[in-house]
C-alpha positions in Angstrom: 93.5 142.3 99.4 92.6 139.1 101.2 89.0 137.8 101.4 88.2 134.8 103.6 84.7 133.2 104.0 83.5 130.1 105.7 80.0 129.4 104.7 77.3 126.7 104.2 76.0 128.3 101.1 77.0 127.3 97.5 79.3 129.8 95.8 79.3 131.4 92.4 82.8 130.7 90.9 82.3 133.1 88.0 81.3 135.9 90.4 84.3 135.2 92.6 86.7 135.3 89.7 85.1 138.5 88.4 85.7 140.2 91.8 89.4 139.4 91.5 89.8 141.1 88.1 91.5 144.6 87.8 93.6 146.5 85.3 96.8 145.5 87.0 96.0 141.7 87.2 97.4 139.7 84.4 96.8 136.2 85.9 94.2 134.6 88.1 94.6 131.0 89.1 91.9 129.1 91.0 91.5 125.8 92.7 88.1 124.3 93.2 87.9 121.3 95.5 84.8 119.1 95.4 83.5 116.2 97.4 84.7 113.0 95.8 83.7 109.4 96.5 87.0 107.5 96.8 85.3 104.3 97.8 85.4 101.4 95.4 81.7 100.7 95.9 80.4 104.3 95.6 79.2 104.2 99.1 79.8 107.8 100.1 76.5 109.4 101.1 77.9 112.8 102.4 80.8 114.6 103.9 80.2 116.8 106.9 82.7 119.6 107.6 82.9 121.2 111.0 85.0 124.1 112.1 85.8 126.3 115.1 84.3 129.8 114.3 86.9 132.5 114.6 89.8 130.1 114.8 89.2 128.8 111.3 88.9 132.3 109.7 92.1 133.4 111.5 94.0 130.3 110.2 92.9 130.9 106.6 93.8 134.6 106.9 97.3 133.7 108.3 97.9 131.3 105.4 96.9 134.0 102.9 99.1 136.6 104.6 102.1 134.4 104.3 101.4 133.8 100.6 101.0 137.6 100.0 104.5 138.0 101.6 106.1 135.3 99.5 104.7 136.3 96.1 103.6 139.4 94.3 99.9 138.8 94.7 97.2 141.5 94.3 94.5 139.4 96.0 93.6 136.1 97.5 90.2 134.7 98.0 89.6 131.6 100.1 86.0 130.3 100.5 85.6 127.1 102.5 82.2 125.4 102.9 81.0 123.7 106.1 78.0 121.5 106.9 76.7 118.5 105.1 77.8 118.2 101.5 77.1 115.5 98.9 79.4 114.0 96.3 80.4 116.5 93.5 79.5 119.6 95.6 82.1 122.3 96.1 84.1 122.3 99.3 86.7 124.9 98.7 87.6 127.8 96.3 91.0 129.4 96.3 91.8 132.2 93.9 95.1 134.1 93.5 95.4 137.2 91.3 98.7 138.8 90.3 100.4 140.6 87.5 102.2 137.4 86.4 101.1 133.8 86.1 104.0 132.2 88.1 103.1 134.2 91.3 99.4 133.3 90.9 100.1 129.6 90.3 102.6 129.3 93.2 100.4 131.3 95.6 97.3 129.3 94.8 99.1 125.9 95.4 100.8 127.2 98.6 97.5 128.3 100.0 95.8 125.0 99.2 98.7 122.9 100.6 98.7 124.8 103.9 94.9 124.9 104.1 95.0 121.1 104.1 97.3 120.9 107.1 97.0 124.1 109.1 93.3 125.0 108.9 91.1 123.6 111.7 88.4 121.8 109.8 87.1 118.4 110.8 85.6 116.0 108.2 83.3 113.1 108.7 82.4 110.7 105.8 79.0 109.2 105.9 78.9 105.9 104.0 76.3 103.2 103.7 78.2 101.5 106.6 78.3 104.4 109.0 80.3 107.6 109.8 84.1 107.8 109.9 86.2 110.9 110.8 88.9 111.6 108.2 92.5 112.2 109.3 95.2 114.2 107.8 97.0 112.4 104.9 100.8 112.0 104.8 100.9 113.4 101.2 99.3 116.6 102.5 101.9 117.0 105.3 104.7 116.4 102.8 103.3 119.0 100.4 103.3 121.7 103.1 106.7 120.7 104.4 108.1 121.0 100.9 107.2 124.7 100.8 109.1 125.2 104.0 112.3 123.7 102.5 112.2 125.7 99.2 111.8 129.4 98.7 109.8 130.4 95.7 111.6 131.3 92.5 110.7 134.7 91.2 110.0 134.5 87.5 108.4 137.4 85.6 
């Protein structure tokens, strides 16, 4: 099962994890991304995320489908927030449930790595000095490219 949501509202991490539980699930891994102030002078006021409705959901669903094919995953949940967020607020939740931990760990990291490069979200940082649009980082590109070079190892 794949569940994708793009929303402005805060999310309940505990409830999301609870929805992924079942008798056949032995592992649930999650990633929780939050707004961080990377500036040296703590000048970040907010981060605004925009997306293209319909296109963004499809991109997230495509990423999740690829992960489901690569690993033995029972479910994937991707929740991405949009709108104006303040430092320490949740931006993204990714959860992967499987019978075994290795599939859950790898699936979760894969989804997050491709979310950073293939999902159409635009981010603008508002600081005390003004607004700056954020561009894709080289480290994010390399992380996604690394998955394309190496097939996952199946470990039970």
